[in-house]
C-alpha positions as a LaTeX table, in Angstrom:
\begin{tabular}{lrrr}
\hline
Residue & $x$ (\AA) & $y$ (\AA) & $z$ (\AA) \\
\hline
Met1 & 76.86 & 116.68 & $-2.87$ \\
Ser2 & 74.83 & 117.91 & $-5.84$ \\
Arg3 & 71.12 & 117.29 & $-6.15$ \\
Ala4 & 68.89 & 117.25 & $-9.23$ \\
Pro5 & 66.59 & 120.29 & $-9.52$ \\
Ala6 & 63.15 & 119.82 & $-8.04$ \\
Glu7 & 60.17 & 120.24 & $-10.36$ \\
Phe8 & 57.11 & 122.19 & $-9.32$ \\
Ser9 & 53.51 & 122.60 & $-10.39$ \\
Ala10 & 51.59 & 125.71 & $-9.46$ \\
Ser11 & 48.18 & 127.06 & $-8.59$ \\
Leu12 & 48.04 & 130.81 & $-8.63$ \\
Ile13 & 46.21 & 134.03 & $-8.05$ \\
Leu14 & 47.15 & 137.48 & $-9.30$ \\
Ala15 & 46.82 & 139.89 & $-6.38$ \\
Leu16 & 47.85 & 143.53 & $-6.70$ \\
Thr17 & 48.88 & 145.23 & $-3.47$ \\
Leu18 & 50.31 & 148.57 & $-2.42$ \\
Ser19 & 53.94 & 149.17 & $-1.65$ \\
Ala20 & 55.50 & 147.40 & 1.33 \\
Gly21 & 53.94 & 148.14 & 4.68 \\
Cys22 & 50.71 & 149.62 & 3.36 \\
Ser23 & 47.37 & 147.99 & 4.02 \\
Gly24 & 45.10 & 149.76 & 1.54 \\
Ala25 & 42.61 & 147.87 & $-0.62$ \\
Val26 & 43.60 & 146.23 & $-3.88$ \\
Ala27 & 41.52 & 148.77 & $-5.77$ \\
Gln28 & 43.80 & 151.60 & $-4.67$ \\
Ser29 & 46.69 & 150.26 & $-6.75$ \\
Arg30 & 44.79 & 150.00 & $-10.02$ \\
Gly31 & 45.91 & 152.33 & $-12.73$ \\
Arg32 & 48.97 & 153.53 & $-10.79$ \\
Ala33 & 52.06 & 152.56 & $-12.74$ \\
Asp34 & 54.29 & 153.97 & $-9.96$ \\
Arg35 & 53.01 & 151.48 & $-7.38$ \\
Pro36 & 54.46 & 147.97 & $-7.03$ \\
Gln37 & 52.25 & 145.04 & $-7.98$ \\
Tyr38 & 52.81 & 141.45 & $-6.91$ \\
Leu39 & 51.82 & 138.01 & $-8.08$ \\
Tyr40 & 51.46 & 135.27 & $-5.45$ \\
Val41 & 51.97 & 131.70 & $-6.64$ \\
Trp42 & 51.16 & 128.71 & $-4.41$ \\
Ala43 & 53.36 & 125.84 & $-5.56$ \\
Gly44 & 54.04 & 122.20 & $-4.73$ \\
Ala45 & 57.12 & 120.12 & $-5.40$ \\
Val46 & 57.02 & 116.92 & $-7.42$ \\
Asp47 & 59.78 & 115.85 & $-4.99$ \\
Ser48 & 57.58 & 114.89 & $-2.02$ \\
Ala49 & 60.44 & 115.54 & 0.41 \\
Gln50 & 60.18 & 119.28 & $-0.22$ \\
Ser51 & 57.62 & 121.64 & 1.27 \\
Asp52 & 54.87 & 123.48 & $-0.59$ \\
Phe53 & 55.57 & 127.22 & $-0.68$ \\
Leu54 & 54.17 & 130.63 & $-1.55$ \\
Ala55 & 56.20 & 132.57 & $-4.12$ \\
Val56 & 56.12 & 136.36 & $-4.44$ \\
Ile57 & 56.75 & 137.64 & $-7.98$ \\
Asp58 & 57.18 & 141.20 & $-9.24$ \\
Ala59 & 54.13 & 141.86 & $-11.43$ \\
Thr60 & 54.72 & 145.58 & $-12.03$ \\
Pro61 & 54.60 & 146.15 & $-15.82$ \\
Arg62 & 57.36 & 148.06 & $-17.57$ \\
Gln63 & 59.77 & 147.60 & $-14.66$ \\
Pro64 & 63.20 & 145.91 & $-14.91$ \\
Arg65 & 62.25 & 143.17 & $-12.43$ \\
Tyr66 & 58.91 & 142.29 & $-14.10$ \\
Gly67 & 58.54 & 138.52 & $-13.59$ \\
Asp68 & 61.35 & 138.16 & $-11.02$ \\
Val69 & 60.87 & 135.92 & $-7.96$ \\
Ile70 & 61.25 & 138.17 & $-4.91$ \\
Ala71 & 60.61 & 135.75 & $-2.04$ \\
Thr72 & 59.37 & 132.25 & $-1.21$ \\
Ile73 & 57.73 & 131.13 & 2.04 \\
Pro74 & 57.60 & 127.35 & 2.72 \\
Val75 & 54.83 & 125.97 & 4.95 \\
Gly76 & 56.73 & 122.90 & 6.17 \\
Ala77 & 54.31 & 120.39 & 4.65 \\
Val78 & 53.40 & 118.59 & 1.43 \\
Thr79 & 49.66 & 119.07 & 0.89 \\
Asn80 & 48.79 & 119.15 & $-2.84$ \\
Ala81 & 48.94 & 122.93 & $-3.35$ \\
His82 & 45.54 & 123.87 & $-4.72$ \\
His83 & 43.22 & 126.90 & $-4.75$ \\
Ile84 & 44.17 & 130.22 & $-3.14$ \\
Glu85 & 42.11 & 133.32 & $-2.43$ \\
Met86 & 42.46 & 136.77 & $-0.86$ \\
Ala87 & 40.58 & 136.59 & 2.44 \\
Ser88 & 41.13 & 140.33 & 2.95 \\
Asp89 & 43.53 & 143.02 & 1.77 \\
Arg90 & 46.02 & 141.65 & 4.30 \\
Val91 & 45.37 & 137.89 & 4.37 \\
Leu92 & 45.76 & 135.24 & 1.67 \\
Leu93 & 44.38 & 131.68 & 2.02 \\
Ala94 & 46.31 & 128.82 & 0.39 \\
Asn95 & 44.59 & 125.43 & 0.28 \\
Gly96 & 46.45 & 122.15 & 0.57 \\
Phe97 & 43.61 & 119.92 & $-0.54$ \\
Asp98 & 44.91 & 116.38 & 0.07 \\
Ala99 & 45.97 & 117.28 & 3.61 \\
Gly100 & 42.66 & 119.02 & 4.32 \\
Arg101 & 44.60 & 122.11 & 5.44 \\
Thr102 & 44.35 & 125.78 & 4.45 \\
Phe103 & 47.21 & 128.13 & 5.35 \\
Arg104 & 46.81 & 131.82 & 6.19 \\
Phe105 & 49.48 & 134.28 & 5.01 \\
Asp106 & 49.82 & 137.79 & 6.44 \\
Leu107 & 50.42 & 140.23 & 3.54 \\
Arg108 & 50.90 & 143.45 & 5.50 \\
Asp109 & 54.38 & 143.51 & 3.98 \\
Pro110 & 53.44 & 142.26 & 0.48 \\
Arg111 & 57.08 & 141.52 & $-0.42$ \\
Lys112 & 57.60 & 139.35 & 2.66 \\
Pro113 & 54.41 & 137.47 & 3.60 \\
Leu114 & 54.35 & 135.71 & 6.95 \\
Leu115 & 52.75 & 132.33 & 7.64 \\
Ala116 & 50.01 & 133.20 & 10.14 \\
Gly117 & 48.42 & 129.87 & 11.00 \\
Glu118 & 45.66 & 127.82 & 9.43 \\
Leu119 & 41.94 & 127.94 & 8.74 \\
Ala120 & 39.87 & 126.12 & 11.34 \\
Thr121 & 37.49 & 123.46 & 9.97 \\
Pro122 & 34.09 & 122.34 & 11.26 \\
Ala123 & 34.29 & 119.07 & 13.19 \\
Thr124 & 31.71 & 117.53 & 10.84 \\
Leu125 & 33.24 & 118.58 & 7.49 \\
Ala126 & 36.52 & 117.76 & 5.75 \\
His127 & 38.73 & 118.91 & 2.87 \\
Pro128 & 37.95 & 122.55 & 2.13 \\
His129 & 38.23 & 123.39 & $-1.56$ \\
Ser130 & 37.15 & 126.85 & $-2.77$ \\
Phe131 & 36.61 & 130.18 & $-1.04$ \\
Val132 & 34.76 & 133.45 & $-1.68$ \\
Arg133 & 35.01 & 136.67 & 0.24 \\
Leu134 & 31.82 & 138.05 & 1.82 \\
Ala135 & 30.79 & 141.68 & 2.31 \\
Asn136 & 31.22 & 141.39 & 6.09 \\
Gly137 & 34.89 & 140.40 & 5.72 \\
His138 & 34.24 & 136.71 & 6.35 \\
Met139 & 35.07 & 133.84 & 3.98 \\
Leu140 & 32.66 & 131.21 & 2.67 \\
Ala141 & 34.18 & 127.81 & 1.85 \\
Thr142 & 33.07 & 124.59 & 0.20 \\
Tyr143 & 33.94 & 121.31 & 1.93 \\
Gln144 & 33.99 & 118.19 & $-0.21$ \\
Tyr145 & 33.21 & 115.50 & 2.35 \\
Gln146 & 31.79 & 114.71 & 5.74 \\
Ala147 & 34.57 & 114.27 & 8.27 \\
Asp148 & 33.54 & 110.78 & 9.34 \\
Asp149 & 32.41 & 109.53 & 5.92 \\
His150 & 34.14 & 110.62 & 2.71 \\
Gly151 & 31.46 & 108.78 & 0.77 \\
Arg152 & 28.95 & 111.51 & 1.66 \\
Pro153 & 28.89 & 115.15 & 0.54 \\
Gly154 & 30.28 & 117.83 & 2.81 \\
Gly155 & 28.79 & 121.33 & 2.78 \\
Leu156 & 29.43 & 125.05 & 3.19 \\
Ala157 & 31.07 & 126.84 & 6.10 \\
Glu158 & 31.52 & 130.51 & 6.95 \\
His159 & 34.77 & 131.63 & 8.60 \\
Asp160 & 35.57 & 134.90 & 10.34 \\
Glu161 & 38.62 & 137.13 & 9.75 \\
Arg162 & 40.79 & 134.93 & 11.98 \\
Gly163 & 39.74 & 131.73 & 10.22 \\
Asn164 & 37.38 & 130.49 & 12.93 \\
Val165 & 34.14 & 128.70 & 12.00 \\
Val166 & 31.06 & 130.92 & 12.34 \\
Arg167 & 28.45 & 128.49 & 10.94 \\
Trp168 & 28.13 & 125.60 & 8.53 \\
Lys169 & 25.48 & 123.64 & 6.62 \\
Ser170 & 25.43 & 120.16 & 5.08 \\
Ala171 & 25.04 & 119.65 & 1.32 \\
Val172 & 23.09 & 116.42 & 1.85 \\
Asp173 & 19.73 & 116.79 & 0.06 \\
Pro174 & 17.13 & 114.03 & 0.63 \\
Ala175 & 15.19 & 115.35 & $-2.37$ \\
Val176 & 17.81 & 114.10 & $-4.86$ \\
Glu177 & 19.87 & 110.95 & $-5.10$ \\
Ala178 & 22.37 & 112.38 & $-7.61$ \\
Phe179 & 26.08 & 112.36 & $-6.80$ \\
Val180 & 27.48 & 115.63 & $-5.43$ \\
Arg181 & 30.62 & 116.86 & $-3.65$ \\
Pro182 & 30.67 & 120.64 & $-2.95$ \\
Tyr183 & 33.42 & 121.98 & $-5.20$ \\
Ser184 & 33.26 & 125.67 & $-6.17$ \\
Leu185 & 30.86 & 128.50 & $-5.41$ \\
Val186 & 29.79 & 132.05 & $-6.18$ \\
Thr187 & 27.65 & 134.45 & $-4.15$ \\
Val188 & 24.79 & 136.55 & $-5.58$ \\
Pro189 & 24.19 & 139.20 & $-2.88$ \\
Ala190 & 21.50 & 141.02 & $-4.89$ \\
Leu191 & 19.33 & 137.89 & $-4.76$ \\
Asp192 & 20.48 & 136.53 & $-1.37$ \\
Arg193 & 21.81 & 133.43 & $-3.11$ \\
Ile194 & 24.85 & 131.15 & $-3.32$ \\
Val195 & 25.44 & 128.80 & $-6.26$ \\
Ser196 & 27.76 & 125.81 & $-5.72$ \\
Thr197 & 28.92 & 123.00 & $-7.99$ \\
Gly198 & 29.56 & 119.30 & $-7.41$ \\
Val199 & 32.79 & 117.80 & $-8.86$ \\
Asp200 & 34.61 & 115.22 & $-6.71$ \\
Met201 & 38.36 & 115.93 & $-6.50$ \\
His202 & 39.07 & 112.22 & $-6.13$ \\
Gly203 & 36.93 & 111.19 & $-9.09$ \\
Thr204 & 34.79 & 108.64 & $-7.28$ \\
Gly205 & 31.68 & 109.72 & $-9.17$ \\
Leu206 & 30.35 & 112.08 & $-11.86$ \\
Ser207 & 28.18 & 114.99 & $-10.83$ \\
Arg208 & 25.78 & 117.15 & $-12.81$ \\
Val209 & 24.40 & 118.78 & $-9.64$ \\
Val210 & 24.31 & 122.51 & $-8.96$ \\
Gln211 & 23.06 & 123.59 & $-5.53$ \\
Val212 & 21.36 & 126.91 & $-4.80$ \\
Trp213 & 21.51 & 128.23 & $-1.23$ \\
Lys214 & 20.22 & 131.23 & 0.70 \\
Leu215 & 23.19 & 133.51 & 1.41 \\
Ser216 & 21.77 & 135.03 & 4.59 \\
Asp217 & 21.39 & 131.75 & 6.52 \\
Leu218 & 22.94 & 129.00 & 4.30 \\
Thr219 & 19.60 & 127.26 & 3.79 \\
Leu220 & 19.77 & 124.81 & 0.86 \\
Ile221 & 16.99 & 125.83 & $-1.56$ \\
Lys222 & 17.39 & 123.28 & $-4.35$ \\
Ser223 & 19.76 & 120.75 & $-5.91$ \\
Leu224 & 19.23 & 120.96 & $-9.67$ \\
Leu225 & 20.64 & 118.84 & $-12.49$ \\
Leu226 & 22.44 & 120.37 & $-15.47$ \\
Pro227 & 20.94 & 119.27 & $-18.80$ \\
Asp228 & 22.90 & 117.79 & $-21.69$ \\
Gly229 & 22.85 & 119.05 & $-25.27$ \\
Pro230 & 23.39 & 117.61 & $-28.76$ \\
Arg231 & 26.60 & 115.88 & $-27.74$ \\
Gly232 & 24.91 & 114.09 & $-24.85$ \\
Asp233 & 27.29 & 114.87 & $-21.97$ \\
Glu234 & 27.48 & 118.66 & $-21.63$ \\
Gly235 & 25.87 & 118.59 & $-18.18$ \\
Leu236 & 28.41 & 116.26 & $-16.59$ \\
Gln237 & 30.92 & 117.46 & $-13.99$ \\
Ser238 & 29.48 & 120.80 & $-12.84$ \\
Phe239 & 32.67 & 122.75 & $-12.34$ \\
Glu240 & 32.91 & 126.53 & $-11.93$ \\
Pro241 & 30.14 & 129.15 & $-11.43$ \\
Arg242 & 30.68 & 132.83 & $-12.25$ \\
Leu243 & 28.53 & 135.92 & $-11.73$ \\
Leu244 & 28.04 & 138.26 & $-14.71$ \\
Pro245 & 28.26 & 142.07 & $-14.39$ \\
Asp246 & 24.49 & 142.47 & $-13.95$ \\
Gly247 & 24.92 & 140.95 & $-10.48$ \\
Arg248 & 22.07 & 138.47 & $-11.05$ \\
Thr249 & 23.09 & 136.09 & $-13.85$ \\
Val250 & 25.17 & 133.03 & $-12.95$ \\
Ile251 & 26.88 & 130.91 & $-15.61$ \\
Val252 & 28.19 & 127.44 & $-14.72$ \\
Ser253 & 30.84 & 125.59 & $-16.71$ \\
Thr254 & 31.34 & 121.83 & $-16.80$ \\
Leu255 & 34.45 & 119.75 & $-17.32$ \\
Lys256 & 32.58 & 118.28 & $-20.30$ \\
Cys257 & 32.62 & 121.70 & $-21.98$ \\
Gly258 & 29.06 & 122.88 & $-21.45$ \\
Leu259 & 28.05 & 126.39 & $-20.39$ \\
His260 & 24.78 & 126.67 & $-18.48$ \\
Arg261 & 22.76 & 129.68 & $-17.35$ \\
Ile262 & 21.02 & 129.30 & $-13.98$ \\
Asp263 & 17.44 & 130.57 & $-14.33$ \\
Gly264 & 14.94 & 131.60 & $-11.66$ \\
Leu265 & 17.57 & 132.23 & $-8.99$ \\
Ala266 & 15.36 & 134.66 & $-7.10$ \\
Gly267 & 12.68 & 132.03 & $-6.55$ \\
Gln268 & 12.41 & 128.63 & $-4.90$ \\
Asn269 & 12.60 & 126.51 & $-8.06$ \\
Pro270 & 15.70 & 127.49 & $-10.07$ \\
Ser271 & 16.63 & 125.60 & $-13.24$ \\
Ala272 & 19.46 & 125.47 & $-15.78$ \\
Thr273 & 19.65 & 126.09 & $-19.53$ \\
Leu274 & 22.53 & 124.99 & $-21.77$ \\
Ile275 & 23.74 & 128.07 & $-23.69$ \\
His276 & 26.97 & 126.86 & $-25.31$ \\
Thr277 & 29.05 & 123.77 & $-26.01$ \\
Phe278 & 32.79 & 124.10 & $-26.59$ \\
Ala279 & 34.32 & 121.86 & $-29.25$ \\
Asp280 & 36.67 & 120.07 & $-26.87$ \\
Gln281 & 36.80 & 116.96 & $-24.71$ \\
Arg282 & 37.74 & 118.76 & $-21.47$ \\
Cys283 & 37.29 & 122.36 & $-20.37$ \\
Asp284 & 39.04 & 123.47 & $-17.19$ \\
Met285 & 39.18 & 126.76 & $-15.29$ \\
Pro286 & 37.22 & 129.76 & $-16.66$ \\
Ala287 & 37.30 & 133.45 & $-15.77$ \\
Ala288 & 34.62 & 136.11 & $-16.09$ \\
Val289 & 36.09 & 139.43 & $-17.26$ \\
Gly290 & 33.37 & 142.01 & $-17.65$ \\
Arg291 & 31.06 & 140.76 & $-20.39$ \\
Tyr292 & 33.60 & 138.16 & $-21.53$ \\
Trp293 & 33.86 & 134.52 & $-20.53$ \\
Val294 & 37.45 & 133.24 & $-20.83$ \\
Gln295 & 37.73 & 129.46 & $-21.02$ \\
Thr296 & 40.67 & 127.03 & $-20.98$ \\
Leu297 & 40.31 & 124.24 & $-23.56$ \\
Ser298 & 42.57 & 121.55 & $-22.16$ \\
Thr299 & 42.67 & 118.94 & $-24.90$ \\
Asn300 & 42.58 & 121.59 & $-27.67$ \\
His301 & 45.60 & 123.37 & $-26.14$ \\
Ala302 & 43.92 & 126.79 & $-26.30$ \\
Val303 & 42.27 & 129.58 & $-24.34$ \\
Val304 & 39.21 & 131.28 & $-25.85$ \\
Ser305 & 37.00 & 134.23 & $-24.96$ \\
Leu306 & 33.25 & 134.53 & $-25.52$ \\
Asp307 & 31.19 & 137.72 & $-25.59$ \\
Leu308 & 28.24 & 137.19 & $-23.22$ \\
Ser309 & 26.51 & 140.52 & $-23.90$ \\
Asp310 & 23.56 & 138.28 & $-24.75$ \\
Pro311 & 23.95 & 135.40 & $-22.26$ \\
Ala312 & 21.63 & 133.23 & $-24.36$ \\
His313 & 23.86 & 133.51 & $-27.44$ \\
Pro314 & 27.61 & 133.53 & $-26.63$ \\
Val315 & 29.95 & 134.55 & $-29.47$ \\
Glu316 & 33.66 & 133.64 & $-29.64$ \\
Val317 & 35.76 & 136.79 & $-30.01$ \\
Gly318 & 39.28 & 135.73 & $-29.00$ \\
Arg319 & 41.60 & 132.73 & $-28.99$ \\
Val320 & 45.19 & 131.92 & $-28.06$ \\
Glu321 & 46.66 & 128.68 & $-29.41$ \\
Leu322 & 49.26 & 127.26 & $-27.01$ \\
Gly323 & 50.62 & 124.27 & $-28.94$ \\
Ser324 & 50.54 & 120.56 & $-28.21$ \\
Asp325 & 53.17 & 120.84 & $-25.44$ \\
Asn326 & 50.73 & 122.79 & $-23.28$ \\
Arg327 & 47.43 & 121.80 & $-21.67$ \\
Pro328 & 45.90 & 124.84 & $-19.94$ \\
His329 & 44.15 & 124.24 & $-16.64$ \\
Trp330 & 44.30 & 127.00 & $-14.00$ \\
Leu331 & 43.31 & 130.56 & $-14.86$ \\
Ala332 & 43.21 & 133.60 & $-12.56$ \\
Ile333 & 42.18 & 137.17 & $-13.37$ \\
Glu334 & 43.90 & 140.31 & $-12.12$ \\
Pro335 & 41.44 & 142.09 & $-9.78$ \\
Gly336 & 39.80 & 144.84 & $-11.79$ \\
Gly337 & 42.34 & 144.48 & $-14.59$ \\
Thr338 & 43.02 & 142.85 & $-17.94$ \\
Arg339 & 45.79 & 140.35 & $-17.13$ \\
Leu340 & 45.17 & 136.63 & $-16.65$ \\
Leu341 & 47.55 & 134.06 & $-15.22$ \\
Leu342 & 47.68 & 130.57 & $-16.67$ \\
Thr343 & 49.19 & 127.24 & $-15.61$ \\
Gly344 & 48.29 & 123.69 & $-16.57$ \\
Tyr345 & 49.83 & 120.38 & $-17.58$ \\
Arg346 & 52.73 & 119.20 & $-19.73$ \\
Asp347 & 55.04 & 122.24 & $-20.10$ \\
Leu348 & 52.51 & 124.46 & $-18.33$ \\
Gln349 & 52.79 & 122.27 & $-15.23$ \\
Tyr350 & 56.07 & 124.09 & $-14.57$ \\
Arg351 & 55.40 & 127.45 & $-16.21$ \\
Val352 & 53.26 & 130.50 & $-15.44$ \\
Leu353 & 52.04 & 132.40 & $-18.50$ \\
Met354 & 50.62 & 135.92 & $-18.47$ \\
Leu355 & 47.76 & 136.59 & $-20.89$ \\
Arg356 & 46.01 & 139.86 & $-21.67$ \\
Ile357 & 42.44 & 140.53 & $-22.75$ \\
Asp358 & 41.36 & 143.61 & $-24.70$ \\
Pro359 & 38.38 & 145.00 & $-22.74$ \\
Ala360 & 36.90 & 146.53 & $-25.90$ \\
Ser361 & 37.06 & 143.50 & $-28.22$ \\
Gly362 & 37.71 & 140.48 & $-25.97$ \\
Arg363 & 40.78 & 139.51 & $-27.99$ \\
Leu364 & 43.42 & 137.49 & $-26.13$ \\
Ser365 & 47.20 & 137.71 & $-26.37$ \\
Val366 & 50.29 & 136.44 & $-24.55$ \\
Asp367 & 52.29 & 138.99 & $-22.56$ \\
Ser368 & 55.74 & 138.27 & $-23.96$ \\
Ala369 & 57.41 & 140.70 & $-21.52$ \\
Phe370 & 56.54 & 138.43 & $-18.57$ \\
Arg371 & 59.42 & 135.94 & $-18.78$ \\
Asp372 & 62.56 & 134.70 & $-17.07$ \\
Glu373 & 65.57 & 136.93 & $-17.42$ \\
Gly374 & 67.56 & 135.96 & $-20.49$ \\
Ser375 & 64.87 & 133.62 & $-21.81$ \\
Thr376 & 63.38 & 133.84 & $-25.29$ \\
Glu377 & 60.25 & 131.99 & $-24.13$ \\
Ala378 & 57.27 & 133.78 & $-22.60$ \\
Gly379 & 56.35 & 132.87 & $-19.04$ \\
Leu380 & 58.02 & 132.17 & $-15.72$ \\
Ser381 & 59.53 & 128.71 & $-15.23$ \\
Phe382 & 59.13 & 126.89 & $-11.91$ \\
Asn383 & 61.45 & 124.11 & $-13.01$ \\
Arg384 & 64.51 & 125.43 & $-11.22$ \\
Gly385 & 66.86 & 124.14 & $-8.55$ \\
Gln386 & 67.29 & 127.25 & $-6.39$ \\
Trp387 & 64.69 & 129.40 & $-4.64$ \\
Pro388 & 65.01 & 132.22 & $-2.10$ \\
His389 & 64.26 & 129.74 & 0.72 \\
Gly390 & 66.90 & 127.25 & $-0.47$ \\
\hline
\end{tabular}
């Protein structure tokens, strides 16, 4: 009995590893064209009867199998495949947000990852969202809600190498009444700081809150409000924070297309300054690539790059127009490299595009060599009926 092909949407991270069986750091593979490189894509089926799965894709440039799907590993659950992150050189975390679950994959054989259990969650917090890797090998995660009351903000939790909870802190701040749900985060080790944002995945409220924490003990220092600009809404929906190469400057994007610099991070009274407004209605995932800020413009169907050499005066230096059939959303940067992976909505809901950024000029381009075999269209399609797991 034949069955219609399942459709998939994807969240992804580009992770370069060594050849099979090796456990060296990602950095060891950079610049070595003779070493295999792999892209891991965490995908969910539109057909809710089919499991979410991790796909392994050949990402080695100038090789015959560039862009080929090598393996897929189902997790046996439908979870709303969301953010993923490298917890170590051997472990990848894949978040299933709606289910409140985060899966751990063992990457010691990078071509054949193994499902190695799940991340433990604090009894008081629910629905982990984003993760960052700490210098001690642990992972720091945001949790959107309190476990017993999804109408209240969650907090931050630190996990050890095995995924166990080391410590956690609540994001509840009696000093402010503004709406907040811990969403994304970045660490600033040089200043002993964490910066987290406040978007609610379920859209029950609008947040302009950014929270600044002490990295060493997770003490909440301040909940600050992002200001608006000439358009009147640039501070709404504090979305993604990124650390610039100086190791001290944090820039925060909003879904309403504002860019804000967080000032006074080293002290007890940080604030925010609007430094740029994108001419779009919705701005999704950004990436920081050296001195460049790469931003998806969802409703303008484009990806742009800004030169932040002077963080107070960003200058657009690159742009890729994607056409009205594509709404870019998710963006991931190759560790230490110049390739970016893009998915989104409309056609991009089922396609992974590879972009490149020129490190000298910031110009953006589409990698036309990354495509399905026999296709004339750039990118890898996830709208297919057969996968290695069935």
